[in-house]
C-alpha positions in Angstrom: 0.0 0.0 0.0 2.8 2.4 0.9 4.5 1.7 -2.5 1.2 2.6 -4.4 0.7 5.8 -2.5 4.3 6.9 -3.3 3.7 5.9 -6.9 0.7 7.9 -7.2 2.3 10.9 -5.6 5.2 10.7 -7.9 3.0 10.4 -11.0 0.9 13.3 -9.8 4.0 15.5 -9.3 5.4 14.6 -12.7 2.3 14.4 -14.9 0.1 17.2 -13.3 2.6 19.4 -11.5 5.2 19.2 -14.1 8.2 18.5 -11.8 11.3 16.8 -13.1 12.4 13.3 -11.8 15.2 14.9 -10.0 12.9 17.4 -8.2 10.5 14.5 -7.3 13.5 12.6 -5.7 14.2 15.6 -3.6 10.5 16.1 -2.7 10.2 12.4 -1.7 13.5 12.1 0.1 14.2 8.6 1.4 10.9 7.2 -0.1 11.9 6.4 -3.7 15.1 6.3 -5.8 15.8 8.2 -8.9 16.1 4.8 -10.8 12.8 3.6 -9.6 11.1 6.9 -10.6 12.7 6.7 -14.1 11.5 3.1 -14.4 8.0 4.1 -13.5 8.1 7.1 -15.8 9.3 4.9 -18.7 7.1 1.8 -18.1 3.9 3.8 -17.6 4.6 6.4 -20.2 4.3 9.4 -18.0 5.6 11.8 -20.8 2.6 11.0 -22.9 0.2 11.5 -19.9 1.8 14.9 -19.1 1.5 16.0 -22.7 -2.2 14.9 -22.8 -2.8 16.7 -19.4 -1.2 19.9 -20.6 -3.1 19.8 -23.9 -6.4 19.2 -22.1 -5.6 22.1 -19.7 -4.7 24.5 -22.6 -8.0 23.6 -24.4 -10.0 24.3 -21.2 -8.1 27.6 -20.8 -9.0 28.6 -24.4 -12.7 27.9 -23.8 -12.7 29.9 -20.6 -11.0 32.8 -22.5 -13.8 32.6 -25.0 -16.4 32.8 -22.2 -14.6 35.7 -20.7 -14.7 37.6 -24.0 -18.4 37.0 -24.4 -19.1 38.1 -20.8 -17.0 41.3 -21.3 -18.7 42.0 -24.6 -22.2 41.5 -23.0 -21.1 43.7 -19.9 -20.0 46.5 -22.2 -23.3 46.5 -24.1 -25.3 46.2 -20.9 -23.3 47.0 -17.7 -25.7 45.4 -15.1 -24.4 44.1 -11.9 -25.3 40.6 -13.1 -23.2 41.1 -16.3 -20.3 42.5 -14.4 -20.4 39.7 -12.0 -20.3 37.2 -14.9 -17.1 39.0 -16.1 -15.5 38.6 -12.6 -16.3 35.0 -12.3 -15.1 34.3 -15.9 -11.8 36.1 -15.2 -11.5 34.4 -11.8 -11.8 30.9 -13.4 -9.3 31.9 -16.1 -6.8 33.0 -13.4 -7.5 29.9 -11.4 -6.7 27.7 -14.5 -3.5 29.7 -15.1 -2.4 29.2 -11.4 -3.0 32.7 -10.3 -4.9 33.4 -7.2 -7.8 35.6 -8.2 -9.2 36.5 -4.8 -8.0 36.0 -1.3 -9.7 33.3 0.9 -11.0 35.9 3.3 -12.8 37.8 0.5 -14.5 34.6 -0.4 -15.6 33.7 3.0 -16.7 37.3 3.9 -18.6 38.0 0.6 -20.2 34.7 0.0 -20.6 32.8 -3.2 -23.2 35.2 -4.9 -21.7 38.6 -4.3 -18.6 40.7 -5.2 -17.2 43.6 -3.3 -18.0 47.2 -4.3 -14.3 47.7 -5.1 -14.2 44.8 -7.5 -17.4 46.0 -9.2 -15.9 49.4 -9.7 -12.7 48.0 -10.9 -14.2 45.9 -13.6 -16.5 48.9 -14.7 -13.5 51.2 -15.0 -10.6 49.1 -16.0 -12.1 46.2 -17.9 -15.2 47.7 -19.4 -14.0 51.3 -19.7 -17.2 52.8 -18.3 
């Protein structure tokens, strides 16, 4: 069981997180050797899995960009709070996909799931929509 957990963690670090084999050896000190990692990588074709994951992630980012463009266009034409909120959510999703923290955790907890702060609303109106 311990061996399977280390394998899964190493695979996640390589395929999803994009770490090198040497970096994984350092992260999993005294748990797995470089040779074992290399063997797992080769035998289970982690390079192909990494490439597929990256392509899927890129495709999803492109779809979110399209949604953000549509939301911005709609908010420019009709700058209602609902449309501006849609812009904020689309941009937050895009930033999340790109690994950028869109809002801090305290703001999420304080504002709740269905509201945005007045400052965020004004920022979107001024900087993104040019209103």
